[in-house]
N, C-alpha and C positions, 0 to 999 in steps of 0.2 A: 478519533475522539470528537472533540467539539471546540467551540471558540468564543472569544470575547472581543476585546479591542486593545489598542496600544496607545500610548501617549508619551511623546518625548523620548527620553532615554530609558524609560521603564516600559516593559512589555508584559502585560497581564495575560497569562495563559490559563484557560479554564479547562482542566483535565479532570475526569472522573468526578465531576460534580463539585469541585472546589477551584478556587482561583489561586494561581501561583505566580509570583513575579520573578522574571528571569532577566539576566543581562547576558550579553555575549561572553563576558569573562567567566560567568558561572556555568554557562550551559552549552558551549560549543567546543568541539574537538577538531583541531585543524593540524596539518603537518608541521613538524618541527624540523628545521634544517640548520646547517652550520654556515659559517661565513665563507665568502669567496671574493676574489678581486672584482672590482666593479668594471663595467664595460658599457659602451653606448651602443644603441641600436637605431638604425635608420632603414627606411624602406620606401620604395616607389609606390605610387598608386596608378592603376588598380593592382591589387596584390592577391594572389591566390593563397588559400589556406595551406595547400600542399607546399607551396614555395616558402611560406612562413615556417613550417616545420623543418624544411630543408635548411634554410638559412640559420635558424636558431640552433639546429644541431651542429652545423659547421662552426658557428661562432663560439659556442661553449664546449665543443668537442664531446658532445653527447651523441651516441649512436641514434640515428633518426628513428629506427624501429623502437628503441626504448622510449623516446619522447612521444611517439605516436601511441605506443602501448599504454603508457601512464595516462595520457590524455583521454584515451578511449575508456579506460576504467573509471575515470572521474566523470566525464561528461559525454562520452560517445562523440567527441569532437565538436559538440554544440557550444554556441556562445551564450545561449539563454538571454540574448538581448541585453547583456550587461547586468542582469538581475542576479542576486546572490543565491546560493544553495542554502539549505537549512543549516549547514555547517559554516556559513558565512564565506563560502568560496565563490570566486568570480572567474568566468571565462573557461575556455577549453582546458586550462591547466589547474583550475580550482585554486587560484591564489586567494588567500584569506585576508579579510579586512573586517574584523568583528564589529568595530565601532561604527563604521559606515553601514554595514548590514543591519545592525540593530536600529539605527536611526530610520531605516527604510522598511522595517519589519511590517508585514501585512497584518490586517485584522484576521482573526481566526474564523474558521468555518462555524456557522450556526448549525448545530446538529440537533437542537432540541434538548430537552431535559429528561432524557430517558433514564429509567432505572437500570443500571448495568446488570444487576442480578436478574431482573425480569421475572420474579416469582412472587405470587401473592401470599405465600405461606408466612412471610414476615414482612413487616412494613419497612419502607426505606428509611434509613437513618439520615437525618439532616446533618450535612457536613459543613462546618464553618469555613470561611475563607481563611487560608493560612499562607500569607505571603512569604516567599523565600527571601533570605537575606540578599541584598543587592550590593555587590562590591563597587568600589570607586573605579572610575575609568583607568586610573593609574595601575589598578590591580590586574588588568587584562594581560595575560601572559604572552610571551613572545610567540608561542605556538599558534596563537590566534591572530597573529599579525604578519603572516608570511608574505603578504603583498607588499608591506612596507620594507621587509627585508629584500624582496625582489627589486624594489625601487632603488635601494642602495646598491645592489649588485649590477644593475643595468643602467643607472642614471636616467631612468624613465619616470615620468610623473605618475603618481598613484592613480589618477583618473584615467590615464591611458592604459594602465595595466588592467583596470576594471572594464573598460569600454572597448578597447581595441584588441582584436583577436591576435594580431601579429605580435603586439607588445606583450600580451599575456603569455603567449607561447615562449617568447624570449625570456620572460621572467621565470617560467617553469623550468626552462633549460638551465638557466643560471642557478636555480635552487638545486637541481639534480647534480650539477657539476660541483657545487659547494658541498653537498652531502657526500659525494664520492671522495673529495679531497679530505674532508673531516674524518672520514673513516680510514684514512691512510692508504687509499687505493688510487691507482693511476687513472687518468682520463683515457681509458682504453677504447680502441675502435671495436673491440669485441663486445657485443651486447651481453654475453653471458657474464661478463665481469662487473655488471652493474646491479647485481641482485640485491646487495645490502643497501645501496643508495635508493633503489626503488622501494624497498621495504621501509626505509626511513621516511620517504615521501608520504607514505600513508598516514603518518601522524599517530599511529597506534603506539600505546605505551606498554604493550605486552608482546612477547615473542610470537605467539601463535597467530594473532591477528596480522601483525606486520608481515610474517612469512606467508600467510594466506593471501594477503593483498599482492605481494610480489609474485606468488605462484600464479595468480589470475592474470597479472600483467604479462607474464611470460607465456601463458597459455594463449593469450590474444596474439602475441608476437608469433608463436609457433603456428597457430591456426590461420592467422591473417584476417583482416576485416576490410569491408568496403561499404560505404554508405554516403548518402547525401545529407548534409548537416541542416540545422534549422535556418541557416543563412543561405541555403541553396548551393553550397560548395560540395563538390564531389571529392572525397578523400579515400585513398586506398592504402592499405598496409599489406604488402605481399607476405605470404606465409613463409616461415622458416622451420619446417617440420623437424629437422634434426637438432635444433638448438637445445642445449642443456645448461641452464643457468648455474652459476657457482653458488649453490646453496650452502656450501661450507663457510661462506662469509657471514652467515647469520649471527654467530656469537659476537662479532664486532659491534653489534647494535647495543649490547649491554642492557637489554630490556628485561622486564620482570616476567616470570612464568605466569601463565594464565591460571586464575583461580577456578579451575574447572569444577571442582567439588562434585555436586550431585547432578550437574548439567547432563541432559540427555540429548546429545547432538552427534551427528556423524563426524567421522574423522576429518572430513574435508571442510568443516566449518569451525572457525575459531570461536569458542563459546566459553562463557564463565557463568558461575552460579551466584546470583544476587537474589536471595529468597524474599518472597512476599510473606509478611507475617500472618500467621493464623492465631488470632488473639482476641480474648474477651476484653471489652472496655466499658461495659455497663455494669451497674451495681444491681445485683439481685435478678438479673434477666439473662438467661442463656441465649436469648434471641438477639442480643446486642453484641455482635462480634464481626470480624472481617479478617481478611478481605477475599477469601475464597472458601470452598467447602471440600472437606476430605471425602474421598471416594475410592473406588477400586476398579477403575477402568483399565483395560477393556473387559475384564471379567464381569463387572457389574452392568456395564452398558457399552455398546459398540461406539467407537469414535467415528462419526460419520462425516464431519466437516472440518475444514481448515478455514479460518476467517481472517481475511486481510484487513488490517486497520492502518490509519496513519495517526501519529501521536498528537498532532496539532500543538506541538511544543518541542523544544530541543532536548537533546539527550540527557543532560544532567537533571533537568526538570522532570523528565519522564522517570528517571531512576529514583529521584526523590519521592515521586508519587507512589511508585510500586512499594516503597518501604513504609508507606503510611498504612496502618492497619484498618482504617475506617471503612472503606467501601469497595474500591474498584481494583481489579487485577486482570492479568492476562498471562499466557505462558511464556512468550518470548518478546524481547525488544531487539530491534535491528538498527544499528547506527549508520547514518548516511555517509560519513566521510570515508569509512574504510570497510563497511560491511560487518563490523563486529557484532556478535550476538550475545545477549545475556538471557538466561532462563530464570524464571521467577517462581513458577508453580509447577510441581511435578505433573507429568502427563496423566497420571492416574487420578488426579484431583480435578475438581471443577472450578475454573476461574470465572469471575464475574466481568464480562467484557462486551457481550453482544446485545444486551437489552432484552433477551428472550431466553427464559430459563430452559425451555426444551432444547434450544440450540446450544446454549452454554453447556448443558450436561452431556452433549454429544459432539463437542467441538474442541479445537485447539485455537487459541487466539494469538496472532502475530501483529505486534505494533511496529510500524515502520516510521522512522523519524521523518516528518514531513508535514506539509500544510496543504489542505485541500484547495483553498482559495488562492494559492500562490503557485501557479503552474511552473513559474521559473525559480521558485525556491525548490529546486529539483531533487528528484530521487537519483542518486548516482548509480552508475552501472555496477559499482562494487556492491551496493546494497541489493540491487535486483538479483545479482548472481548468488550472493550469500543466501538470500531468501529462497531462491529457487532450489538450491542444494538442500536446504533445510526441509522444504516442503516435499521434495522428492523422497528424502529419507523417511519423513513422517508418513507419507502416502504409502510407501512400501511396507513400513512396519505395521500400519493399521489397516491395510488393504482399502485405501481410499482412492476412488477413481480420480484421475487428473482431468476433470471437466468442470464446467461452470455450474453444475448442479451440486458439486461438492466443495469446490474451491470458491468460496464466496467472499465478496467484499462486505464490510459492515453494512453498506448501503443496500445489500441484497437480502439482509435478514428481516423477516416480517415482524410487524408489531404483534404482540400477543393478543390484544383485543382492539376493538375499534378505537377506544379512547387513547391507546398508546401510539397509534400510527403517526400522528403529527410530531411526536417527540423523538421518533427513532432517528438515529444518526445517519449521516450521509457520506462518510469517508469510505474508501480513499478518494472517491469522486471521479469526475470525468477525465482527469488528466493522468490517472494511473494507466500505464501502458500494458493492458492485459495481453495483447497480441505478442509483444516482446517477452513478457513474463512466461507465457506458455511455450514460446520457442525455447527459452532457457530451461523450462521444465521437461523438455523433450516430448511435448504433446502439442505440436503446432496446430492452430485452428485453420483447417483447410476444408475445401468442399468435399463432401462424401456422397453426393448424388447429383443428378441433373435437375432440371426445373420441375420434373414430376415427383421429386422426392418428398414434397409436402411440407418440409421445414426449411427455415433459413437460419444460419448462424451469423449473428451480427459481427461484421469484420471489416470496418472501414480502414483505409490507409491512414494510420495514426498521424503521420506528418502532414498529409494533405487535407485531412478532415478537420476543419476549424469552425465549428459552430459558434455563434456569438453567445457568450454568457454575460450575465451581469451579477453584481454583488461581490466582486473580489476586493473592492475598496470599501471605505466607510460609507460612501454613498451607494446604496443598494441598487440604484438605477444606472450607475456608471458601468460602461462596458469593461469586461475583463480584457487583459492583453490577448491579442490574437495568438493562438497556440494550438498545437496538435491535440487531438482528443480521441478517445476510444468509444465515445458515445454518439448516438444518432438521435435526432429529434423526431417526435411522432405527431402527426396531424390528423384531423378529422376527415380530410379529403385529400386527393392526390394533387395538391398545389402547395407551393411554398408559402402563400399568403393565407392558407386555410387555418382556422383556429387550432390550437394544440389540443390533444385529447386530455381528459381529466382523470386523475386518480381521485375518486370521491372520498377516499380516506384522508387525503390531504386537502382537497378542494371540494367540499360538499356541493351537491347539485345546484343549490341556490346561493352558493358562495362565490368566492373569487375563482377566476380561471387559472390554469397552469401558466407559468411564467418561464422566462429564459434564465431565471436565477440559478446560480451555480449549485445551490443546495436544493433546488426544486426538482424532485424526481417524478413529478406527475406525468411527464410526457417524454420519457427517456428510456432507451434500450442501450445496453452496454456490450462491448466486445465479448464474444464467447457465448453470450446468452442465445438460446435457441427458441424460436417461436414458430407456431403453425401458420402457414400461408393462408390468408383468407381471400385474397384477390391480387391480381397484377394488372396494371394499366400503364402502358408506355414505360417511362423511366421510374415509375413508382410501384412499390410493393406494400400491400396491406397485410398485417398480421393480427391475430386475436390477442387482445391485451385488456385484461380486467373487464371482460364482458363487452368489448366494443372492437370495431375495426380501427386499427391505427396504421396510418400511412407514413412511409419514409421514402426519401429520395434514394433511388438505387439504380443509377444509370449504368448501362453495360460497359461504357468506357471508363468509369470510375466507380465500381460497385462498392456499396457499403455493407453488403452481406453476401455470403456464399451459400449455395444450395446444400441441403443436408437431408438425411432421412433418419427416422428413429421412431420411438413410441409416442403416441399422443393419447390424451384422455379427452373424451367428449361425454356430455350428459347422456345417461341411459335413455333408450327409447321411451317416450311417454313423459319424460321429465322436462318441464319448461325451464327450470333453473336448478342450479346446484350450489350449495353453500360452500364457502371457502374459509379456511381456518389458518391461524398464525402459529399453531403448535399442534402436535399430534399426540393428544392426551388419551388415556384409556376411557372406556365407558364407565359410568357410575358404579355398576355392579362389580367392577374389578377392585375397588378400594376396600381395604380392611376397615373395620369399624373405628379404629383409633387413628385413621388418617383421613383428613378432610377431603371430600370429593372436589376435584378441580373442574370447574364448569367448562363445557365445550362451547366456548363463546365464538360464534361466527364473526368474521370480518364483514364490513359493509358491502363487499363485492358479491355479485351473482354471475355465474357462468350460464349462458343461455343454450338452448337446444341448438345443435348443429355446430357450435363453436368447438375449437380444438386447442389443446395446450400441450406443449412439450412435457414429457414425463421424466422425472428423475427416479430416485429410489422408492421402493415400496417399503412401508414402515409399519410395524406393529405399535400401537399406542403404548407409551411409556411415560411415567412421571417419577422423578427422583425426589423423594420426600426428605428434606434436610433443613429443617427450620431452626436447629439449635446448635450451639457450640459442641455439646456432648454428642458424639457420633453414634451412641448405642442405639438410638431409635431411627437412624437413617435407613431407608429402604427404597428399593425400586419397585414401583407398582407397574405390573404389566397386564394388559387386557387382551381382548380378542379383536378389538376394533382395528381394522387395517386402513391405512391411508396411502395415497400416492402424493409425492411431492411434485408440484408443477411449477413451470415458469409462468406465473399469473400476470405479472407486470414487471416493473423494474426489480421488485423483490419476489422471492420464491414464496410459495404458500402450500397448503395441504388440502386435499379433498378426500372424502371418505370413499374407500374402494367400492362400496356397495352403490354409490351414486353415479359412477361413471363406467363407461366401456373403454378399455385400453386396446389399441390396435396399432399396427405399423402405419406410419404417416403416408406411405405411398400406396396404400390400399383404398 
């Protein structure tokens, strides 16, 4: 979504065009655990992370594989440099300290003031700021203070539990042991006997989410994992293929049944139905309604895209917003702490989420609890996995290819006209791990050709790729924390000191240049995106990008892209330039007399002769006319005009099929 600023103990979140005020007590969901005897922990320095897991497991009589499995699902064993997650969790074990996290909350991403509906058939309604009620600090519940409980159990200072990995792991082990004992279960050496305690650690208040979390932990234990953490520590969890957890323990949790209702989710995803209202709120005007449109997809229109967003606000604030009938909506929300999913808009209907009506009418929107400008307010593995399972299901149901021409970030959706480009949103941003996400989707981003393939797929090593960004703090010039990224920076020449290329929709030719700002997409390519190779020189590769050559560092020893082949579009012979569009609308002759013609407004970019651009789907021009609350007059206008979707720059775009020649990239 988008962002604003914070001050003191109040954090103002701007979502969906209005401001909401949240506190940790109102907005975060963290694990709830029971009491256990206290213990002290000491360690020598230097100290390996693996040894920390071993010692904590022995001290609190928790199987080491269980401790590693829980930590992996929360943080993938990363420390995140002592920064909290969006659910106020710290360290490898995600110990929660809501009051401290709130005091350190980041400013939110500036994503512009886009119209989430993105359709000119009705004017955007002005939405007043509506601050949510702010509870007193004393009202913050115990489930949001598990770090304090861990401090009581371990006799370790809270600051050590937040900042010291070994202390944090001891705190998590103590909480697991306390949960096991509170459930009336022995501190067994058998990992299978810890199913209910693991489920409780999730913090979920419903059976399906808690069980799904525990199932994922035990899948990690069965499969095994190995990685190097953000602190450079190598950690390994050997697999245990035959392990069968004691799922019969689940009733001991005493949790509520999930309110699945009308939710359209796969069985492997814990999902509930929290509907977005479809309601009129103006007097005498059928055009004053929200927050989505009724439709009949996929019979009326093919669902072509899945759009990945981040919420720029915590869970409870996000849920409050979706219940507001005024203007913004999306199909699914995903919670960071445990991967819980809520559906809000039926898949047949059109949600208002991407700022582009053409894309909205052909897409499904997923909002992930998180913050673009706070890479260490991290997306948990639990949420990545739940999201991947949901997307796999949706892609199979609607025949959506698992590639970056169809699985888009909000930051990849084009502006509808030149005027809307600067206001388009920039989430989920450069810190979303697209490579890991596609691994979980079962569609890993790998080389599909040699150097003669003609295309490259952007694929830096996320952990090692750390471009400098600015703007994560209130001071827009201050550098963001050093952090892994899935994006690469693009230059006008094959040198690190060369100027950045310009997106003239964001930075007009006579205006400011592209910057290193975390929200500036003017010179950025993202993991999974494919571009046509324009030139190679030493350790640098140039691609065609918004009508220009864009160079990025791509050394053989640490490549930031892999070779690929596929279809490319180039201007037809004799054409000096080709127009680019932000939506694939029908030609004027296709509209009935009672439906206003939607202009084919080109974007400011021109594709020149000889340039090549990676091609996505071929699309027939469509426009869904739905300007009123009464659905009787809603219709889909289909024309004869054909378009190709291309990877024009950081965002996708459309070109008329008659203007380009499409061929294989290696020809």
